[in-house]
N, C-alpha and C positions, 0 to 999 in steps of 0.2 A: 578343941582349942589348945590343950596342953601339947598334943602331938604336933599341931601346926606351929606353935611357938618354938618347940624344940627343933623342928625342921628348919625354921627361919634362923635360929641361933647357929645351927650347924652350917647353913649356907653362908651366913655372914662370917663365921669363924674361918671357913674354908677360903673365902675370898680374901680376908685379911692376911691369912697365912700365906696365901699365894702371892699377894702383893709384897709382903715382907721378904719372901724368898727371892723374888725377882729383883727387889731393891738391893739385896745383898750382892746378887750377881752383877748388877749394874755398877756398883761401886768397885768391885774387884776388877771388872773389865777396864774401867778408867784408870785405876792405879797400876795395872799390869803393863800398860802400853809405854810408860816411861816418859821422861822429861822432853825428849825430842819429838814428841807426837802432838798432833792436833786432832781433835774430834769436834765436828760441828754440832752434833747432837746425839744423845743417847736416850732412847725411849723404851720404857718398859711396858710391854703390852700384856694382854691376858695370857698369851702362850709363848711369847718370845721377847728377846731383847734385840732392838734395832739400833745399829750404829750408823750414823750418817756422816759422810765427809771425813773418813779416817785418813790420816797422813802421818808418816814418819820421815823427817827430813834427812837428807844426806849431809854429812858434815866433814870438815877437813878436806882431804884429797879425794873424797868420793867422786866418781866421774859423772854422776847424775844429780839432779836437784833433789830428788826424793829416793829413798830406799824402797818405800812401799806406800801405796795409797789405794783407796777403794771408795767408790761412790756410796756403796750401801753394803752393810754386813748384817745378816740375820742369824741369830743364835737361838735355836729351839731346844731348850733343856727338857729333860724328863723331870717333871715336878716331884714325883714320888722320890726320885733319887736325891733331890736336894736336902731331904731330911734324913738321909741314911748315909752309910759309908760306901754305898755302891753308886757312885756318881756316873750319870750317863747323859750324853747330849745326843738328841735325835739327829740333828743336822746343823751344819754351818754353811750358809750360802753367801758367797761374796760376788757382788755385781761389779763389773768393769774394774777389776783389780789391775794395778801396775806394780811390777817388781823389777828392781835393778840388781844385778849380780856383778861382782868384780873379782876377777882372778888375777892375783899379783904376779910379778915377774918370777917369783919363786914357786908359783903353782898353787898357792893357797887360795881357796875359794871363800869369799866373804859374802854373807847374806844377812841383811839387816843387822849390822854389827852393833848398833846401839841397843838392840833388843836381845839378840842372841849371844852376844859376846861380853856380857857384863862380868866385871871382875870385882871381887870383894875388896873393900877399902882396908889396907893393912892397918890403918889407925883405928878402925872400928873394932871394938872387942868382939871376939867370936861368941856366937850364941849356939846353944845346943841345936843340933839338926832336928828339924820337924819332920816326922814321918810323912812321906808323900802319899797322897790319896790316889788311887787308880781311877782314871777317867776314861770311859769308853765313848768314842764318837762314832755314831752310825755311819755318817758320810759327810764329806766336805765337797762342796760344789763350787767351782769357779766359772763364771760366765763372762764371755767377751773380754778376756784378759789380754794384757800387753806385758811382754818381758823384754828387757834390754840387757844383754850380756856383754860386758867389757872384759876382754882377755888381754892382759899385758904380758903374757908369757910367750906369745908367738911373734913378737916384733918390737921395733923401737917404740911405736905408738900402739896403745890398746886397740885391738880389733873389736868392732862393735857389731854384734849380731842381734837383729830385732825380730821378734815373733809377735804376730797380732792375731786377733780373733781366737784367742786360746780358750778352749773348753776343757775343763778338768773335772774328773770325778775320782775321789779316793774313798774307799769303803773300809770299815772295820779298823779303826785306829785306837790303840790303847796307850795312853800316856800316864806317867813317864816311862813305864817299863818298855814300851815299843816291842813287846814280845809276841806280836801277832803278825800273820801274813796279811798285810794290807794290800788290797787290789786297787789298781789305778788305771785310768785311761786319760790320755792327753792328745788333743787335736789342736792344730794351729797352722797359721800361715807363716812361712819363713820369708821375710822380706829380702829382695835381691836388688842388684843394680840394674840389670836388664829385664828381669822378670821375677815373679814371686813363685815360691814352691809351697809344698804342703808337708807337714810332719804328722805322723800318727804313731803313738807309743802306747803300749798296753802291757800289763803284767802284774807281778806282785813283788813285794819286798818285805823282808823281816829285818828291821834295823838293829835288833838286839844281837843278831848273828851275822849281819851283813849279807845273808843269803838273798838271792833275788833271781827272778826270771823275767825277761823283758823282750818284747818284740818291737823293733823300730823299723819304720817305713818312711822313707823320704821320696818325694816325687817332684821332678822338675825344679830342683833347687839350683839357684844360680851359682855356678862354680866360682865366679869372681868374688862372691860374698864370703866364701869359706876357703879361699885359695891357700892361706897360710897353713891350714891343717893338712893339705894334700901334697904340697911341694916344699922343697927346701929353698933357702934364699939363693943358692947357686943355680937352681933350675930355671928353665925358661918359664916366664909367667903366662897367665891365661888372659886372653882378651875377652872371650865369652865362651859359654858352654853350659850344659845342664847336667845334673847328676841325679840318678835314682839309686837308692840304697835299700837293701833288705838285710836286717841283722837280727839274729836270735842270740841274745846275751844271757848267759847263766853263770851265777856265782855260787859256789858251794865251798865251804871251809876256806874262804878267802882266795880260792882259785877261780880265775875268769876263763871261760871258754865261750867264744862268740864267733860262730861261722857266719859269713855274710857274702853278699853279692852286690857289686857296684857296677852301674852302667853309666858311662860318660858319652854324651851325645852332642852333636853340633859344636864340636870343639874348635876354637880358633886360638892359636898360640901367638904370643908376642914375638917380635923379632929375636933371633938368637943373640946371646951375649958373646958368642965366639964360635969358632969352627967346631969346638967340642961341646956344643950346647946339649943339655939334657932336659927331659921332662919326666918327673916322678922317678928319677934315678936311671933312666935309660936314654940312649941317644935320641935326640929330638927328631932327626930325619927318619929314623925307624918308626917312630910314632906317626908322623905325617904320612908315611907310605902306607902303613896299616890302615889308617883312617880313610885314605883315598880308596883302598881296595875293599873296605868293609862298610861302605855307606856312612862314613863319618860317625861310627859308633864303636865303643870298646866296652866289653863286659869282663870284669875281673872277679874271680872267686878267691876268698881268703878266709883265714881263721885267726882271730885274736886270742892269745893265751898269755897267762902270766899270773904271778902271785901279787895281789893288790896290796899286800902288807909289806912287800919288798920295797925299801926306799928307792931302789934303782929302777923300779918299774915305771915306765912312762907310757901312758896310753897314746899320747901324741906321737912319740917315736915308734912305738909298736905299730901303730896304724901306717905310718909312712914307710916303715920297713916292709910290712906285709904287702903294701901296694906296689912297692918297687920290685919285690920278688915276683909277685903275680904278673906285673906288667912285663918283666923280663922273660918269664916263662911263656907268656902268651905270644910275645914277639920273637921268641927264640933268639934273644940277644943277651949279652952279658952286661952287667952294670957294675960300676965301681963306687966304693965308699958309701955304703948306707950308714948314716950316722947312728950312733948308739947313745942311749940314755942322756937326756938333757933335762927337760921339765919333768914334773912328777905328778901328773894328774891322777895316776892310779891310786896311790895311798892317800894323798891329800883329798882327792875327789871323794873317795869312800868315807874318809873321816869327816869331810865337810857335810856330806849327806846325812851322816849320823848326827853331826852337830846341829844341823838345821832342825831335825825332828826332835832331838833332845832339847833344843832351845824352845821349840813349840811346847814340849812337855813341861818345861819350866814355867812358861807363861800360863799354861792351863793349870799348873799346880798353884800358881799365885791366885788364880781366879777361884779355884774350888777348894783350896786347903782351908783347914780350920772352920769348915761350915758348922760343925757341931758347937763351936764356941758362940756362934750367933743364934 
C-alpha cells in the first residue's frame, strides 16, 4: 500500500508539473505575438500547445490585409527540456499558413514588420540584457501554405507574385544563435496569368555565416507573371511564354556563385516599340528568327556571381546582365547598353533573410527565456 500510494503521488506530481510547464508555455506564446495579433484559441494538451486562428494584421501602407495568418499551429515541446537550460522543441506544424512579403522601392525586404522589426522605446529606461537561452527546434513543417510577394523595386506599381499549395520542411534550427546548417525543402505552385508553374527548392543555410547551398527548379512558370525580372522597360514586352529554370546557388564567405540554365518556350512577344526594338538586350527580330528556326524554344546557360555584402551588388541587374550576354552569345549578335547596378536585392536580401530568422529567434527567446524563474 505504501508503494502504491507513493506511485500515485509521483504520477499526480508528474501530471501537475506537466500542466504547469505547458501553462507557462501557453502564456509566453500569447505575449510574444504582440498587439497586432489575434488568436482565436490556445489549448494546452498533454503533449502539445495548439493555437487556433492565428492572425497578425498588416497596418499602414502594407499591401495586404494580413502579414501572416494560420488556421492551426501545433507546438510539441520536449517536456524534460522545459525544466532545464537545454530547451528543445520536437516540432512546430503550421496548417494552411498565409504570409505576405513586401520589397520596398529601395530593395529592402519586409517580413511581419510588427513582430520582427520591433524597436526599443527611447523613453523606456534601458534594462540589463537577459542572457538568451538556446532553443533547438527539431523541424518546422508548413502544410498547404500561401505566399504573396509584393515587389515595389521593379516598376511603378508593386509586382505581385503568388505561390499556393506550399509545402515546407525545415530541420535542425538553433535560435537565437542560428549557428547550425538548417536543411530545408520548399515545394509550391507559382500562379500565372495564362498558366500555373511549379517551384522546388532544397538545400541548407547557416544564417550565422550567411553560407548556403540551394538547388532551385522552376517548371512551366508563366513568363508574363515574372516579366519585370527578365527584361528592361525599354525592351519588347512578353504576351505569353513559359520558363524552366535550374539553378545551383552556393554562398561561401559572402561570395555568390550560381550556375544555371533557363529554357524559354512558346514565346510570343508584344509589338515592337520601334524599328530598333530589343528583347532581353538583343534585337527583337534576331530573337524571332531564332525561335522560328529552333521550334520556338531558347535555352540559355549562365553563371551569377558577386559579393552579396557589396552595396552595389544587385541580383536583379546581375540576372538581367547575364541573360543579355547569354542571349547575345547564343544568337551571335551584339547588344548595347546593359544597365548596371540599380536595386540591391543582394545585400538587403541576405540581411533580410538573416533578419527574419533572427526575429524568429527573438520570439522564441520571449517564449522560452526565464523558464527557471517559473
